[in-house]
N, C-alpha and C positions, 0 to 999 in steps of 0.2 A: 621593418617588421620581421619577427623571428618565425621559425618554421612552425611553431605551435599555432601562430596566428593565421598562417596561410592554409592550414590543413582542413578548414571547415567552411562549408557554404550553408546558407540559411534555407534556401528553397530547394526541394528535390529536383534535380535536373530532369528534363524530358527524356524518357526512355530508360531512366534508372529504376530498377526494381526496388520493392520495399526492403528486401534483405540487404541489397547493396547500400541503400540509404541508411539502414540501421548500422551497418559496418562503418559507414562514413561518419555518422554521428558519434559513434564510439571511438573515433580517432584512428581508424585503421588507415595506414599510409600506403599499404600495398594493395594489390588486386584483391577483390572479394574472394574469401575462402569458401570452399564447398564443405557442407556439413558431412562429417564422416558417417559411413553407414552404421546403423544401429544406435546412433546417438540421438536421444530424445530432444524435443524442443527446449525443455528445461535445462538439460545438460549443455546444449549448444549456446543458450543465452548466458549461462554461467561462464562458459568458455570465452565468449565475446567480451563480457564484462571484465573478466580477469585479464584478458589481453589489453583492453583499453587502459586499465589501471596500471599494468606493468609498463605500457608505453610511456605514460605520463611520468611515472616514477623513474623510468630510465632516462628521460630528458632531464629531469631534475638532478639525477645522480651524475649525468654527463657534465652539466653546467657546474655542479659543485666540485667535481674533479678538476675541471679546467681552471676554476678560480683558485684552487690550492696547488696548482702546478708551479714549482719555483722556476726562476730564470736559470738558464744554463743547461736546460734539458734534463735535469735530475728530477726524477719522480719521487714522490713521497706517498705514504699510505693515505687513502682518502679518509676524510673526517667521518667519525661514526654517525650513523643515522639515528635520529631520535624516533622512537617507536610511537605509533598512534595511541591516543588516549582510549580508555575503556568506553568513553562516550561514543555512542553509535554515529552521531553526526560528525564528530571530529574524525572518527575512523573513516567515514565515507569521504570527507573532504581532503584527508591527508594525501592521497595519491595525486591530487590536483594542485598541490601547493606551488609547484613550478609554474603552472598556468596563472595562478593568482599573482605570483611575483611579476610575471610578464605584464599582467593587467595593471599592476601598480606602476611599473616602469613606463608603460604607455600613458597612464594618467599623469605622471610627472611631466612627460613631454607635452601633453595637451595643456596642462595648466601653465607651463612656462610659455608656450606659444600664445596662450590667452592673455598674457601680460603685454604682448607686442602691440595690441590695439591701443592700449593706454599710452605706451611709449610713443607710438606713431602720432597720436593726437597732441601729446606734449611737445614733440619736436616741430610739428606743423605750425601750431599756434605761436610757439615761442621763437622759432628760428625761420621757418619758411615764410610765414605771413609778414613778419616784421622786416625781413631782409630781402624779400623777393628772390629766394634761393630756389630757382627752378631745378637746378641739377640735384639739389638735396631732396626736393620733393619727388623727383623721378626715382632716385635711389631708394627712398623710403617706400614708395609705392611698389617697386619691384620686390623689395624685401617683404612687404606685407603680403603680396601675392604668393610668394614662396611659403610664407608662414601659414597662410590660409590653406594652401594645398597640403602641406604637411599635417596640419590639424585635421583635415578631412581624412587623410590616410590613417592617422593614429586613431581617430574615433571609430572608423570602420573596422580597423583591426581589433580594437578593444571590444567592440560590440560582438564581432564574430567569435572572439575568444571566450567571452562570458557566455554566449549562447551555446557554444560547444560544451562548456563546463555544465551549464544548466541542463542540457539534454542528457549528459552522462549522469548527473546527480538524480534527475527525475527517474531515469530508467533504473538506476541502482536502488534508490529508496523504494520505488514502487515494486521492484522485484523482491526486495527484502520484506516489505510489508505483506505481499502476497504469500511469500514463503512462511512468514510468521503466522498469518491467518490460517494457512493450511496445516500448520503444526501445533496450533493451540489445542489444549485439551477440549474434549467435547463439551464439558460443562461450561467452559468460558464462551465457546461459540454459541451455545444455546441461549445464553443470556443477552447476546448482542444481535439486534436485528439488522436488516439491510440498511436502514438509515444510518446506523453507526458506521458501517464500513464505507458508505458513500462519503460521510463526513471525514473519515480517515484519509481518503484519497484527495479530498479538498485540502486537508492539512499538508499532504505531500506537495501539492501545487504551491501552497503558501511558502513552504520551506524552500522549494526550488526557486521561486520568484525572489525571495529575500537573498538567497545566496548567489544569484546570477542576474537579477533584473535591475530595476531602477533603484531599489534599496541598496544593492551591492555597489552600484556606481556612486550613489550618494555617500556611502561610508568611505569609499576610496577617495572621493574628491574632498571631503571635509578637511582632512589634515592639510591639504595644499592651499587652503584659504590663508594660511600663514604667509604665503608668498605675496598675496595681494596686500596684506597688512604691512609687510616690510616695505613694499614699494610705496604705499601711501605715506609711511613714515619718512621716506626719502624725499618725495615730491611735494607733500602737503602735510607736514607734521601738525599744524594746528587743527586739522580735521580728523586726526587719528582717534582722539577720545570719542568723537561722535560716532565713528564707525564701530569702536569697541562697545559703546553703550547700545548701539543698534543691534549688534550681534547678541548681546546679553538679553535684550528684550525679546528677540526672536527665539532664542533658546528657551526662555521661560514660557513663551507662548506655545512652543512645540511640546514641552513637557506637560503643560496644562491641557492641551488638546488631547494628548495621549491618555491622561488620567480620566478625562470626562468621557471619551468615546470607548474606553476599554470595557467598562461594564456593559455599555449598550451593545457593543460588538459581541460579547460573550452571550448575552441574553438573546440576541438575534440568532446566533449560531444554535443555541439550544432549541429555540422555536423552529429553526430550519430543519434540524434533525428530526424533531417530532413531526413536522409536516411531511418530510420525505418518507419517514416510517409509515405514516398513514397512507401515503400515495402507493407505497410498495404493497401494503395490505389490500388496498382497493384494486390494484392491478392483478394481484394473485387470486382474488375472490370475486372478480367482477361478474362472472356468470352466476355464482351463488347468490350474490346480492340482487341480481336481476330476478332470479327465480323466486326468492322469498319476498320480493317487493320492498326491499330495504333502501331503495334508491333515494327517497326523500330524506330519510333519517341520516343516511351516511353523507348526503349532500350537505346537510346542516353542519355535521361534524367537520367536514372538509372546509367549508366556508369559515367556520370558527378558527380552525388552525391557520388557514391562509390569511385571515384578517389579522390575527395576532402577529404572524410573521411580517406582514406588510406594515403594520403599525410600528413594530420594532425597527424595521429597515428604514422607514421614513424618519423616525426619531433619530436614528444614528446618522443618517445623511444630513439631517438638519443641523445637528451639532457640528459635523465636519464642515459643512458649508459656512457656518458661522465663523469658524476659526480661519478658514481660507479668506473670507471677506476681511477679517481683521488684519490678516497678513498683507493683503493687498493695500489696505489703508495705511499700514505701517510702511510699506514700500514707498508709497507716494509721499508720506510725511518725511521719510528719510531723505528723499531727493530734494524736497523743499528746504529742509533744515541744512543739508550739506551745501546747497547752492547759496543759501542766505549767509551762513557763516563763512563760506568761501569768498563771497563778495566782500564781506567786512575785512577778511584777511588780505584780499587784493588791495582794497583801499588803504589798508595800513601797511602795504608793501611787504607783507610776509609771504605772499604767494604771487604767482603769475596766472594769467588767464589760462595758459596751457596746463598748469598744475590743477586748476579747478576742473577743467574738462576731463583730464586724465583721472582725477579722483572720482568723478561721477561714474566713469566707466568701471573703475576698480570697485567702487561701492556696489555697482550693479552685479559684478561678479561675486562679491561677498554675499549679497542678499539672496541671489538666485538659489544657492544650495540651502540657505536658511528657510526660504519659503517652501522648498521641497521638503525640508525636515518637518515643517508644520503639518504638511499633508501626509508625509510618510511615517510619522511617529506612530500613528494607529497601526500601520503595517508591521512595525517592530513589535508592538503589543500582540498583534495577531500571530506573528512568528513565535514569540515567547510562549503563548498559549498553545499553539499547534505543536511545538516541540515538546511541551510538557505532556500533551496527550499522546504523542508518539513515543515519548519516554515510557509512559505507562504500558503501551503495547509491547515495546521492545524489552521491558523488564518482566513481562509475564513468563512464568515457567512454561516450557514447551514439552511436548511428548518426546520420548527418546527417538532420535533421528537415526542413530547407528548403534548397533549392539557391539559389545566388546569382543564377543566370540560368536561366529555363525554356528548356530545349533542345527543338528540334522532335522529333516522333515519329521514332525511329530506323528505319532500313531493315532492321536486323538483322545487321550485320557485327560479329562478336565476334573480338577480337584478343587473344592472350596474348603477353606479352613477358617472357620469362625468369621465369615464375611458379614459385615454390617455396612449399611450405607445411609448417610443423611445428606440431603441436598444442602448446599451452602446457604446460610441465612435461615435455615430451619432448625428447630430443636427436636422435632419428632423424627425418629428413624424411619426411612422408607422400607428398609429391610432389616429384620431382626437377625441375630447371629445364626448363620446357616453354614453347615458343614456337610460334605458328602463328596461322592465321586461319580462321574458320568463317563461311560465308555470303558474301554475302546469300542468303537463301532456301535451300530444300532440306531434305531429311530426313537427319539425321546421327546416328551412333550412337557411343557410348563403350562399349567392351567390355573384358573382362579378368576374371581370377580374382577370387574374393572377397578383399576387403582390398587390392586393387590401387590404390585411390584414386579409383574412378569417381564415387562419391557426393560425395567431397570436392571433386573438380574441378567437378562440377555446382554445388555450393554456392558455390565461388569465382566461377564465371561469373554466378551469380545475385546475388552481392554479399553473401551471408550471412556468408562468411568473408573476411578480409583477407589477401592473400598475405604470407608472411614476407618474400619478396623478389619483385621484379618487379611487374607490374601487369596488370590486365584492362581492356580498352577496349571500349566500345560505340559503334560508328560513329565511331571516332577520339577519343572523349571518355573520359577516365579515369573508371572506375566511381565513384570517390570524389566526383565532381561531382554525382552524382544522390542525391537523398534516397531513403530506403527506400520511401516512398509512390510516387515516380516509377518506381523500379525495379519495383515490384509492378505498375504499370500497363503497363510496357514488356515485362515478362517474366512469362509464366505459369509457375508452378512447381508440380510434383506431387512430394511427398516419397515416400520409400519406404514409410513407415509412415503410413497414412491415419488422421487423427483427426477425427471428426465431433462437433459440439457438440450438447448436449441442447436442440435447438429444432426447428422444422419443416424439412422438406426444402427448401422455398423459401428459408428464411432461411439454411440452410447453403450453398446454391448462390450466393446473393447476399450472402455474408458480408462480402466486401470492398466491396460497393456496395449497401447496403440499399435505396436508392431506385431500383434497376434495375426496368425495366418487366417485366410478365408475359411479353411477347413475347421479350424478351432472355433471360429465364431459361429459357423453353421451348426457344429456339433453341440455347442452350448445352447443355441436357440432351439434345436430339436429336443434336447433334454428338458428344456423349460416349456415345451409345447408352444413356442412362439414362431417356429419356422414356417408353419403352414399359412398363418395369416400374413406373415411378412412377404413371402414370395407371391402372394395373391395381389400385392400392391403393385401399381404400375412401375414404380422405381425400385421395388424390392428393398434390399438392405441399404440402398442409397436414399431412401425416403427421408426427407427432412422432418424431424420431430416437431419443430415449431416451439415457440415460447411456452415453457411449462409442460409441453407434451399434451396439450388439450385436444389435439386432433385424434388421439387414441382413447379408447375406453379405459376405465380403471383396471379392468381385467387384462387388457392387452398391455398396458403400462406395467402391471405387476409381472407379467410373464417376461417382458423385456428386462426388468430389473433382476428377475431370477436368473435369466441367462447371463447377465452381467456377473452375478455372484458365482456362477458355475464355471466361468471361463477358465480360471486357473486350476480347476479341479482340486480345491483345498481339502485337506483331510478332515476338517471340521466345518459343518454348515450350520449357521444360526439364522433361522427364518422366523420373522415376526409376522404372523397372520398371512402365510403364503397363499392360502386358498380363499381369502376373504372376498375377493371380487371375481372369482372364477365360476363359470357354470359347472354343472355336475360332471359333464363329460370331461372337461379340462381338468377338473379336480381329481377325477379318477386316474387320468393319465399321469398327472403330476405325482399322485400318491405312488403309482407304480415306479416312477423314476426315483422317488425318495427311498422306496424300499430297496431298489437295486443299489442305490448309493450306500445305504445303511450296511450293506454286506462288508464293506471295507472302509467306510467313512463314519464319523460320529455326526449324526444329524439331530439337532435340537430345534424344535418348533414351539412357538407360542400360538395357540389356536383354541377356538371355541367350536370347531367343526367336529361333530360326532363321527363323521365319516373318516376324517384324517386321524382323529384320536384313537379310533378302533384298531388302527394298524400300528400304534406305537408300542414299543416293547418296554419302555420305562416311562413313568409319569411322576411329576412333582406337582403338588397342589399347594398353592399359596393363598393365604387369606390375611389381608391387612398387614402384609409384610412378613408374616410368619409362615414357616413351613409346617403345614398341618398333616400332610400325608405324602409318602413317597415310596416307590417300589415298582415291581414289575407291572406292566399294563394289565396282565391277567388278574391281578389282585386288586388294583386300584380302580380300574375302569368300571367294574360292576357297581362299586359304591357310588359312582357318579351317574349311574343309569345308562351306561354305554356297554354294549356287548363287544368284547374283544374279537377282532378278526384274525388274530395270530395266536399260535400256541406259545406257551412259555419257552423262553430261550435261555442259554447260559447268561450269567450275571452281566448286565450292562449298566446297572444303576445301584449305587450303594450310598446310604445316607447315615451319617453318624447319629448315634442315639443321643 
């Protein structure tokens, strides 16, 4: 067994930490490394994955170099490496090609050793029994004991090797899927609910199992069936056609089972996604459903989805069981036919009794992978469908991850040039052509009736949406020049629906910058009017938020989210209904903070609050996606029936005619 085989264990040893175990799974041969100071969890995982792949590639390069080393000690240039394909799965598997080669070599040894049982039976029945050759029997028995021991070692090594590959593949693909999900455009993310992403990770599991589990072992073992056929041709040539016909029948049965169960499996998956999506909705809205008395109605809906999934699952299982039963019957029939024709061949003196026994053993070795093929063919269909779905995900265009040139911190001038926006799949524009300039600095408001496009415009300014026509500029630079990470550091964004994660309050506030200092976190919480209620909690900033943040009121959750957006002190603040759930006292204090920020920040709010609007220096009024009015607050607010609380200031808002 080679060093790649020895380097992995299946179960985490007692006393080994999770990090040490992750290092072990990723193929680290040295002592566990410590994470460098300042490196995030994401960067550290990327580092570990990179090292794991380099280690495997290094093993392969070493073996390739050794194989090309000429005799006499003279070295030659190593053979050129073949680069990975653009296919994401091939690129993922490419660094592990050396490990797969080792698995094939071990499988060759296993299949060679598997022939020894047939040879042993042939020799015992034809030589030992007929001639009372005790010494021959002893020698054969010792040889078989050695073969059995070697077979066990080879199988254990191959299993460990493939499971190490499987662990690396799953970590790598799951890591890439998560990275893709986080970097997809907001419009794509909004169209896909939690059920879709749960299904995606089930697809990752299918790919991992196929590449390193029973399916991979089957694919490796199938070519070695030729060894058994060759040996049957030597010891029992009259029975070779029967074995070939049996293999053809099993191959046809496997193909047919895959065809029949494929559609049923896809339908079952679609129903499962629908069921999981409904379950996610029920979990997220359980208190609302209880409050409005919708338990009975939603129960009926759940039972309908569950019954559909159960029916599809039972139907698919019934089809699979049917083909497994047919395969079992064919196995028995093959044994009977082989024995019957073998007996006729013995009576005609074409074969010996030992040849018949050996052929039955070899036929069993031939049929075993074919029976597995019948049951595993559905898995290959699932793998093909799962890879196709993952292909769609990996082919999705992503937001810009890195900018070509790091631009300086913007002053906060937002310019719109003929911006229109239409949601994908819709023909009516959500926003009509809109041009203008906001900032630098000042407190500005976007107002309008529900559905007028206020939130859509805010998302366009933030760079979450891409304009259908026109463009958005920040300090004269097209928004597309910035990566999403840079936009997040330049623009604080508060969404209309606040979502807190199931971690501590401190971690939620420092979500985008986990290494933020305690002083920075408390300063952000104070400015968001959240510090007072946080320190009043028994665990303070260490208080666990819980699933969905339901232990806090809507107003408290809103203030935590505002603190999150204030942490990086961005030059632009985009707040969607920041005072919607706040009491009057908290609203007044938040308005004071926003006015202080507006001195050297550009603050844009979407709000219906007259109290907040009265302090805004610039106002944009939208109606059905059209800009109907814009200008200084002192001019626009009286038309809306709101008395301005501030005096006119120098230009902060300019709209194109």
